[in-house]
N, C-alpha and C positions, 0 to 999 in steps of 0.2 A: 504493499499499501504507499502510494506517496505520500511525505507530508506535507499538509497546506502549510500556506505561509502566516506567520504568526499573528498578524493581524487581521487574515480572513478568520484565522482560530479564533480569536479573541470577539468579534463580531459574531460570530456562531452562537457563543454563549450567551451574548445578547440578545440574540433572536431565539434562543430555546427561553431564556429568562420570561421575555415578553410572551412566548407562547403557553409557558406556565399559567401567568396572569390572566390570559386572553379565555384560555379552555379549561383552567381549574380553581382559580382564585375567587370566582363569583365577583359581581360587584353588585351594590346597591346604592344608587347615589351617586355620593362622593368617597364610598369608602367600598374596600373589599370586603368579602364575608369569611374568609377564611384563613388565618396567620400563618397554618403550615407551608401552603403555596405563595405566600408571600417571604416567608424565611428562605425558600428553596429559590426563588426568584433574585432575593438579594445576595445570596451564598452564589449563585449562577453569576450574576454580573459582577459580583468581587473578582471572581477566577478569573472571567475575561480580559480586566484591567489588567491581573497581575500577568497573566499569558502574555500582554502587549509591554507590558513594562520592561519582564524579562527579557525579550528581543531586542530593546534599545538598551539597556542598562549593564547587560554584561552578566546577571545573575546565572550563575548556570549551573550544570548538576554537581562540580565540585563542589561549591560553596554550599549548597543545598545539603550535601551528605555531613558536613563538618558539622554545621546547625542551620536551622530553618531560620532565612531569612526575615527580620523582624520591618514594621513599618517603619521604624526610623532607618534600617538599612534602606528600604528604600526612599524614603526623604532624602538620605544623605546624596544616594545616586542621583536621583531626580535634579538635585540643586546645582550638580555640576554641570548638568545640560543647561537647565533655564531655572532662574533662581525665582519664576513666578511661580512653578510648579507645584512646590512644596503644600502651598495653601490649600489649591485645588485637589492634588491627592490627598491631603486630610480630609477635605470636605468627602470626598468619595467613599475614603474609607469609613468615617462618619455614619454616613448616609446606608451605603449599600450594606458593607458589613455589621455596621453596628445596630443602625434603628431598620433595617429589614431584615437581615439575615440573622439578629437574637432577638431583635425586641418585635419582630413582626409589624410594624404597624401596618394601620388597615387606610389610611387616609390616600387615595389615588391621589392628591399633588404630591405628596410627600414620595409615595412610590416612584411617580413618574420622573419626579426631579431628580430622585436617585440615578435613575438608568439613563437620562440626559446627561447627570456628570459622567457616568461611566465612559458613555459615549464620548465625551468631551476629552477625558485621558487618553482612550483608544486613539484618536483622531489625534490628538497630540504628538503620541508615541509612533502614530503613521507616518509621520514628518520628519522621524529620526531613525527608524528602522531602517538597518541596512541588509536585511537579509532579502 
């Protein structure tokens, strides 16, 4: 099987997160109805962000074997490329990983904002991706 481009793979995660929301999370007015799928979608979107960042920031398998990269590792690496991005990355981390992935926030606007932020980080990574 041929390996796909990391940015295409990252966007596939976002597509999967959106599909989870539309097919499984249920929506009633301005709120989703099932936290389980909000959490899954948040985790999926965050994984897509990590796939994109790892392609740009040279976070390779050797580093992962020594210790799992921490959000601070990503912040430091991203700051070396673009000084404005650590703040955007932290917002994405907070919304996708924590607010959706852990808390399962059901607010439609919060969920959509988190997915938009994930797409922004992936688009940024696409500008710097050398693969």
